[in-house]
C-alpha positions as a Markdown table, in Angstrom:
| # | Residue | x | y | z |
|---|---|---|---|---|
| 1 | Met | 6.6 | 2.3 | 2.6 |
| 2 | Pro | 4.2 | 1.7 | -0.7 |
| 3 | Glu | 1.0 | 2.7 | -0.6 |
| 4 | Leu | -2.2 | 1.6 | -2.4 |
| 5 | Pro | -1.0 | 2.4 | -5.9 |
| 6 | Glu | 2.3 | 0.3 | -5.5 |
| 7 | Val | 0.4 | -2.6 | -3.8 |
| 8 | Glu | -2.2 | -2.3 | -6.4 |
| 9 | Val | 0.3 | -2.4 | -9.1 |
| 10 | Val | 2.3 | -6.0 | -7.0 |
| 11 | Arg | -1.8 | -7.3 | -6.9 |
| 12 | Arg | -2.4 | -7.4 | -10.8 |
| 13 | Gly | 1.1 | -8.5 | -11.4 |
| 14 | Leu | 0.3 | -11.1 | -9.4 |
| 15 | Glu | -3.1 | -12.0 | -10.6 |
| 16 | Arg | -1.6 | -12.5 | -14.1 |
| 17 | Trp | 1.5 | -14.6 | -13.7 |
| 18 | Val | 0.9 | -16.7 | -10.5 |
| 19 | Ala | -3.3 | -16.7 | -9.8 |
| 20 | His | -4.5 | -20.3 | -10.1 |
| 21 | Arg | -1.0 | -22.1 | -9.5 |
| 22 | Thr | -0.5 | -25.1 | -7.4 |
| 23 | Val | 2.5 | -24.7 | -5.3 |
| 24 | Ala | 5.2 | -27.5 | -5.5 |
| 25 | Asp | 7.3 | -26.6 | -3.1 |
| 26 | Ala | 8.1 | -23.2 | -0.9 |
| 27 | Glu | 11.9 | -22.6 | 0.3 |
| 28 | Val | 12.6 | -20.0 | 3.3 |
| 29 | Leu | 16.1 | -18.7 | 2.8 |
| 30 | His | 15.9 | -16.2 | 5.9 |
| 31 | Pro | 13.8 | -17.2 | 9.2 |
| 32 | Arg | 13.3 | -13.2 | 9.7 |
| 33 | Ala | 11.3 | -12.8 | 6.4 |
| 34 | Val | 8.3 | -15.6 | 7.7 |
| 35 | Arg | 9.1 | -14.2 | 11.4 |
| 36 | Arg | 4.8 | -13.7 | 11.7 |
| 37 | His | 4.4 | -16.8 | 11.1 |
| 38 | Val | 4.6 | -17.8 | 14.9 |
| 39 | Ala | 5.0 | -21.5 | 14.2 |
| 40 | Gly | 8.4 | -21.0 | 11.9 |
| 41 | Ser | 9.7 | -21.4 | 8.3 |
| 42 | Asp | 9.5 | -25.5 | 8.0 |
| 43 | Asp | 6.4 | -24.8 | 9.1 |
| 44 | Phe | 5.3 | -22.6 | 6.7 |
| 45 | Ala | 7.0 | -24.3 | 4.0 |
| 46 | His | 5.5 | -27.1 | 4.6 |
| 47 | Arg | 1.6 | -25.7 | 4.8 |
| 48 | Leu | 2.0 | -24.1 | 1.5 |
| 49 | Lys | 2.8 | -27.1 | -0.1 |
| 50 | Gly | 0.4 | -28.5 | -2.7 |
| 51 | His | -2.2 | -25.6 | -2.3 |
| 52 | Arg | -3.4 | -23.8 | -4.9 |
| 53 | Ile | -3.3 | -19.8 | -5.5 |
| 54 | Gly | -6.4 | -18.1 | -5.6 |
| 55 | Thr | -7.1 | -14.0 | -6.8 |
| 56 | Pro | -5.0 | -11.8 | -5.0 |
| 57 | Ser | -6.8 | -9.9 | -2.6 |
| 58 | Arg | -5.5 | -6.3 | -1.6 |
| 59 | Arg | -7.2 | -3.7 | 1.0 |
| 60 | Gly | -5.4 | -0.7 | 1.4 |
| 61 | Lys | -1.6 | -1.4 | 1.8 |
| 62 | Tyr | -2.3 | -4.9 | 3.0 |
| 63 | Leu | -1.7 | -7.6 | 0.2 |
| 64 | Trp | -2.6 | -11.6 | 0.7 |
| 65 | Leu | -3.0 | -14.9 | -2.0 |
| 66 | Pro | -5.9 | -16.5 | -0.8 |
| 67 | Leu | -5.5 | -20.6 | -0.6 |
| 68 | Thr | -8.4 | -21.5 | -2.7 |
| 69 | Asp | -8.8 | -25.0 | -0.9 |
| 70 | Thr | -8.4 | -23.5 | 2.6 |
| 71 | His | -10.0 | -20.5 | 4.8 |
| 72 | Gln | -6.3 | -19.4 | 4.6 |
| 73 | Ala | -4.0 | -17.2 | 2.9 |
| 74 | Val | -0.3 | -15.7 | 2.6 |
| 75 | Leu | -0.5 | -12.1 | 4.0 |
| 76 | Ala | 2.3 | -10.3 | 2.6 |
| 77 | His | 3.8 | -7.4 | 4.1 |
| 78 | Leu | 6.3 | -5.5 | 2.3 |
| 79 | Gly | 8.0 | -3.1 | 4.8 |
| 80 | Met | 10.2 | -0.7 | 3.5 |
| 81 | Ser | 11.7 | -2.5 | 0.9 |
| 82 | Gly | 10.1 | -5.6 | 0.0 |
| 83 | Gln | 9.6 | -6.7 | -3.6 |
| 84 | Leu | 7.3 | -9.9 | -4.8 |
| 85 | Leu | 8.8 | -11.0 | -8.2 |
| 86 | Val | 7.8 | -13.7 | -10.5 |
| 87 | Gln | 11.3 | -14.6 | -12.4 |
| 88 | Pro | 12.3 | -17.4 | -14.3 |
| 89 | His | 14.1 | -20.6 | -12.7 |
| 90 | Glu | 17.3 | -20.2 | -14.1 |
| 91 | Ala | 17.5 | -16.0 | -13.2 |
| 92 | Pro | 20.5 | -15.8 | -10.8 |
| 93 | Asp | 18.9 | -15.3 | -6.9 |
| 94 | Glu | 18.8 | -11.3 | -6.0 |
| 95 | Lys | 21.5 | -10.8 | -2.9 |
| 96 | His | 18.6 | -10.6 | -0.6 |
| 97 | Leu | 16.3 | -13.5 | -1.7 |
| 98 | Arg | 14.2 | -14.9 | 1.2 |
| 99 | Val | 11.6 | -17.2 | 0.2 |
| 100 | Arg | 11.0 | -18.8 | -3.3 |
| 101 | Val | 8.1 | -20.5 | -4.3 |
| 102 | Arg | 8.2 | -23.0 | -7.2 |
| 103 | Phe | 5.1 | -24.0 | -9.0 |
| 104 | Ala | 3.5 | -27.8 | -10.1 |
| 105 | Asp | 3.3 | -27.0 | -13.6 |
| 106 | Thr | 5.0 | -26.1 | -16.9 |
| 107 | Val | 5.0 | -22.5 | -16.5 |
| 108 | Asn | 9.1 | -21.5 | -16.3 |
| 109 | Thr | 8.5 | -18.8 | -13.5 |
| 110 | Glu | 8.6 | -19.0 | -10.1 |
| 111 | Leu | 7.7 | -16.6 | -7.5 |
| 112 | Arg | 10.6 | -14.5 | -5.2 |
| 113 | Phe | 10.3 | -12.7 | -2.2 |
| 114 | Val | 13.1 | -9.8 | -1.7 |
| 115 | Asp | 13.9 | -7.8 | 1.2 |
| 116 | Gln | 16.9 | -5.9 | 1.5 |
| 117 | Arg | 15.9 | -4.6 | 4.5 |
| 118 | Thr | 14.1 | -7.2 | 6.1 |
| 119 | Phe | 11.3 | -5.2 | 7.8 |
| 120 | Gly | 8.6 | -6.8 | 5.3 |
| 121 | Gly | 7.4 | -10.7 | 5.2 |
| 122 | Leu | 5.2 | -13.2 | 4.6 |
| 123 | Ser | 3.1 | -15.2 | 7.1 |
| 124 | Leu | -0.2 | -17.5 | 6.9 |
| 125 | His | -3.2 | -16.9 | 8.4 |
| 126 | Asp | -6.8 | -18.2 | 8.7 |
| 127 | Thr | -9.7 | -16.3 | 6.9 |
| 128 | Thr | -13.0 | -14.7 | 7.9 |
| 129 | Pro | -16.2 | -15.0 | 6.1 |
| 130 | Asp | -15.2 | -12.5 | 3.9 |
| 131 | Gly | -11.8 | -13.5 | 2.8 |
| 132 | Leu | -9.9 | -11.1 | 4.7 |
| 133 | Pro | -6.7 | -12.7 | 6.4 |
| 134 | Asp | -8.0 | -12.3 | 10.2 |
| 135 | Val | -5.2 | -10.1 | 11.5 |
| 136 | Ile | -6.7 | -7.7 | 9.3 |
| 137 | Ala | -10.4 | -7.6 | 9.8 |
| 138 | His | -10.2 | -4.1 | 11.8 |
| 139 | Ile | -8.6 | -2.3 | 8.7 |
| 140 | Ala | -11.2 | 0.2 | 6.9 |
| 141 | Arg | -11.5 | 0.0 | 3.5 |
| 142 | Asp | -9.7 | 2.2 | 0.9 |
| 143 | Pro | -11.3 | 4.3 | -1.1 |
| 144 | Leu | -11.1 | 2.5 | -4.4 |
| 145 | Asp | -13.0 | -0.5 | -3.2 |
| 146 | Pro | -16.3 | 0.0 | -4.5 |
| 147 | Leu | -18.1 | -0.5 | -0.8 |
| 148 | Phe | -16.1 | 2.5 | 0.6 |
| 149 | Asp | -19.1 | 4.0 | 2.4 |
| 150 | Asp | -18.2 | 8.0 | 1.9 |
| 151 | Glu | -20.9 | 9.1 | 4.1 |
| 152 | Ala | -19.8 | 7.2 | 6.9 |
| 153 | Phe | -16.5 | 8.6 | 6.5 |
| 154 | His | -17.4 | 12.0 | 6.3 |
| 155 | Gln | -19.5 | 11.6 | 9.4 |
| 156 | Ala | -16.1 | 9.8 | 11.3 |
| 157 | Leu | -14.5 | 12.5 | 10.5 |
| 158 | Arg | -17.0 | 14.7 | 12.3 |
| 159 | Arg | -16.7 | 12.7 | 15.5 |
| 160 | Lys | -12.9 | 12.1 | 15.7 |
| 161 | Arg | -12.4 | 15.8 | 16.7 |
| 162 | Thr | -8.3 | 15.1 | 14.9 |
| 163 | Thr | -6.9 | 16.9 | 12.1 |
| 164 | Ile | -7.3 | 15.8 | 8.6 |
| 165 | Lys | -4.1 | 14.5 | 7.4 |
| 166 | Arg | -4.1 | 12.1 | 10.6 |
| 167 | Ala | -7.7 | 10.9 | 9.8 |
| 168 | Leu | -6.4 | 10.0 | 6.0 |
| 169 | Leu | -3.8 | 8.0 | 7.5 |
| 170 | Asp | -5.9 | 6.5 | 10.2 |
| 171 | Gln | -6.2 | 3.0 | 8.7 |
| 172 | Ser | -9.3 | 2.6 | 11.0 |
| 173 | Leu | -11.0 | 5.8 | 8.8 |
| 174 | Ile | -9.5 | 4.7 | 5.6 |
| 175 | Ser | -6.9 | 2.6 | 4.4 |
| 176 | Gly | -4.3 | 3.1 | 1.7 |
| 177 | Val | -3.6 | 6.1 | 2.0 |
| 178 | Gly | 0.3 | 7.2 | 3.1 |
| 179 | Asn | 2.5 | 10.5 | 3.8 |
| 180 | Ile | 2.8 | 11.1 | -0.1 |
| 181 | Tyr | -0.5 | 10.6 | -1.6 |
| 182 | Ala | -2.2 | 12.3 | 1.5 |
| 183 | Asp | 0.0 | 15.6 | 0.8 |
| 184 | Glu | -0.7 | 15.1 | -3.2 |
| 185 | Ala | -4.7 | 15.4 | -2.5 |
| 186 | Leu | -4.3 | 17.8 | 0.2 |
| 187 | Trp | -2.8 | 20.2 | -2.5 |
| 188 | Arg | -5.6 | 19.4 | -4.8 |
| 189 | Ala | -8.4 | 20.0 | -2.5 |
| 190 | Arg | -6.1 | 23.6 | -1.1 |
| 191 | Leu | -6.6 | 21.8 | 2.7 |
| 192 | His | -3.6 | 22.4 | 5.6 |
| 193 | Tyr | -3.0 | 19.2 | 6.8 |
| 194 | Asp | -3.6 | 20.7 | 10.2 |
| 195 | Arg | -7.2 | 21.6 | 9.1 |
| 196 | Pro | -9.4 | 20.4 | 12.1 |
| 197 | Thr | -11.7 | 17.4 | 10.8 |
| 198 | Ala | -14.3 | 18.4 | 13.3 |
| 199 | Asn | -16.2 | 21.6 | 10.7 |
| 200 | Leu | -15.6 | 19.8 | 7.8 |
| 201 | Thr | -18.5 | 20.1 | 5.5 |
| 202 | Arg | -20.1 | 17.2 | 3.8 |
| 203 | Pro | -19.4 | 19.0 | 0.3 |
| 204 | Arg | -15.4 | 19.7 | 1.5 |
| 205 | Thr | -15.4 | 16.1 | 2.5 |
| 206 | Leu | -16.3 | 14.5 | -0.9 |
| 207 | Glu | -14.3 | 17.1 | -2.9 |
| 208 | Leu | -11.4 | 15.5 | -1.0 |
| 209 | Leu | -12.1 | 11.8 | -1.5 |
| 210 | Gly | -12.6 | 12.8 | -4.9 |
| 211 | His | -8.9 | 14.0 | -5.1 |
| 212 | Val | -7.5 | 11.0 | -3.1 |
| 213 | Arg | -9.2 | 9.1 | -5.7 |
| 214 | Asp | -7.7 | 10.9 | -8.8 |
| 215 | Val | -4.5 | 10.9 | -7.1 |
| 216 | Met | -4.7 | 7.0 | -6.8 |
| 217 | Asn | -5.8 | 6.8 | -10.0 |
| 218 | Ala | -3.4 | 8.6 | -11.7 |
| 219 | Ala | -0.6 | 7.3 | -10.1 |
| 220 | Leu | -2.1 | 3.5 | -10.6 |
| 221 | Ala | -1.4 | 4.2 | -14.3 |
| 222 | Val | 2.3 | 5.1 | -14.1 |
| 223 | Gly | 3.0 | 2.3 | -12.4 |
| 224 | Gly | 3.0 | 3.9 | -9.1 |
| 225 | Thr | 5.6 | 6.1 | -7.4 |
| 226 | Ser | 9.1 | 4.8 | -6.9 |
| 227 | Phe | 12.0 | 7.1 | -5.4 |
| 228 | Asp | 14.2 | 4.2 | -5.5 |
| 229 | Ser | 15.1 | 0.8 | -7.2 |
| 230 | Leu | 12.9 | -0.8 | -4.2 |
| 231 | Tyr | 9.7 | -0.4 | -5.5 |
| 232 | Val | 8.7 | -2.5 | -8.5 |
| 233 | Asn | 6.2 | -4.2 | -9.9 |
| 234 | Val | 6.6 | -8.1 | -10.2 |
| 235 | Asn | 9.0 | -7.5 | -13.1 |
| 236 | Gly | 11.4 | -5.7 | -11.7 |
| 237 | Glu | 10.0 | -2.4 | -13.4 |
| 238 | Ser | 9.9 | 0.9 | -11.3 |
| 239 | Gly | 6.7 | 3.1 | -11.7 |
| 240 | Tyr | 7.4 | 6.8 | -12.5 |
| 241 | Phe | 4.6 | 8.9 | -11.1 |
| 242 | Asp | 7.2 | 11.0 | -8.7 |
| 243 | Arg | 7.8 | 12.8 | -12.1 |
| 244 | Ser | 4.0 | 14.5 | -11.7 |
| 245 | Leu | 4.1 | 14.9 | -8.1 |
| 246 | Asp | 2.6 | 18.7 | -7.2 |
| 247 | Ala | 3.0 | 18.7 | -3.2 |
| 248 | Tyr | 5.8 | 15.9 | -1.6 |
| 249 | Gly | 9.1 | 16.5 | -1.8 |
| 250 | Arg | 8.8 | 19.7 | -3.7 |
| 251 | Glu | 10.6 | 21.9 | -1.1 |
| 252 | Gly | 11.5 | 25.3 | -2.4 |
| 253 | Leu | 9.8 | 24.6 | -5.5 |
| 254 | Pro | 7.3 | 26.9 | -7.2 |
| 255 | Cys | 3.4 | 25.6 | -6.3 |
| 256 | Lys | 2.1 | 24.8 | -9.5 |
| 257 | Arg | -0.8 | 26.5 | -9.3 |
| 258 | Cys | 0.3 | 30.3 | -7.7 |
| 259 | Ala | 4.1 | 29.8 | -8.1 |
| 260 | Thr | 4.9 | 30.6 | -4.2 |
| 261 | Pro | 7.8 | 28.5 | -3.0 |
| 262 | Met | 6.5 | 25.4 | -1.3 |
| 263 | Val | 7.7 | 24.0 | 2.3 |
| 264 | Arg | 8.6 | 21.1 | 3.9 |
| 265 | Arg | 7.3 | 20.8 | 7.8 |
| 266 | Pro | 8.5 | 18.2 | 10.3 |
| 267 | Trp | 5.3 | 15.8 | 11.0 |
| 268 | Met | 4.7 | 13.1 | 13.4 |
| 269 | Asn | 8.2 | 11.7 | 12.5 |
| 270 | Arg | 7.4 | 12.5 | 8.6 |
| 271 | Ser | 7.5 | 15.6 | 6.8 |
| 272 | Ser | 4.5 | 17.4 | 5.0 |
| 273 | Tyr | 5.3 | 19.3 | 2.3 |
| 274 | Phe | 2.7 | 21.9 | 1.6 |
| 275 | Cys | 1.7 | 25.6 | -0.7 |
| 276 | Pro | 1.7 | 28.3 | 2.2 |
| 277 | Lys | -0.9 | 30.7 | 0.2 |
| 278 | Cys | -3.0 | 27.8 | -1.6 |
| 279 | Gln | -2.9 | 25.6 | 1.8 |
| 280 | Arg | -3.3 | 28.2 | 4.7 |
| 281 | Val | -2.2 | 27.5 | 8.1 |
| 282 | Pro | -6.0 | 27.0 | 9.9 |
| 283 | Arg | -6.6 | 29.5 | 12.4 |
| 284 | Val | -6.5 | 28.8 | 16.1 |
| 285 | Pro | -9.7 | 30.1 | 17.7 |
| 286 | Ser | -8.8 | 32.5 | 20.5 |
């Protein structure tokens, strides 16, 4: 699934091409694309019509389009293959086009939600006083948020009594970090994914957060990570951070620090990639 950098790339594209435009009409071409909008396809389309879109926002992997004249927002869940594309009106419909939004202006573009696997979707929600869709109000701030509290995160790690990769993927502690960027940050910090959090020192926590931010900013600079054609920006272009990965997907290749072959281990229905020399397995207390 797309992680914070990929979602932020899409958000920036929407800010450029969609913000401050008024919806002329919306067309739902597949009901599954709005299944999280419990009132159904017709209600979703009707309630968007005539409203002005504000500045697209994001928290972690969650992206939403606020409606400026209401206390509501369109929440976009990209799932495994969801794409938000800005296309000219005359562009042929994509094979897996699910929702189309047209605007009441003279700009020759429309917003399309395309989703091959239909795991993603759009839905309309009330917003909290902070402007978040109410269904994601419980999600923690992400590490690129200026208001993210490093010290509170460290204290939460010490109390949590879990392991470090589990903590990085826990959206109640820190949002936006997925499997790829967790492995990358842990490699940079020389931490094994099963390292207990209870004994992490404050300097180690701050160092790890620094690596999380560095790797995400590096990915943002090149459009995110695209292992296939499904992860694209609003213009349909793929990112290429996969060419710069130090850990993820590099099983059997030499570690870029010490040349030891990288290892992959099954982990929580995913995979973890690490260097067995630089990221030593934590000792089990006797």
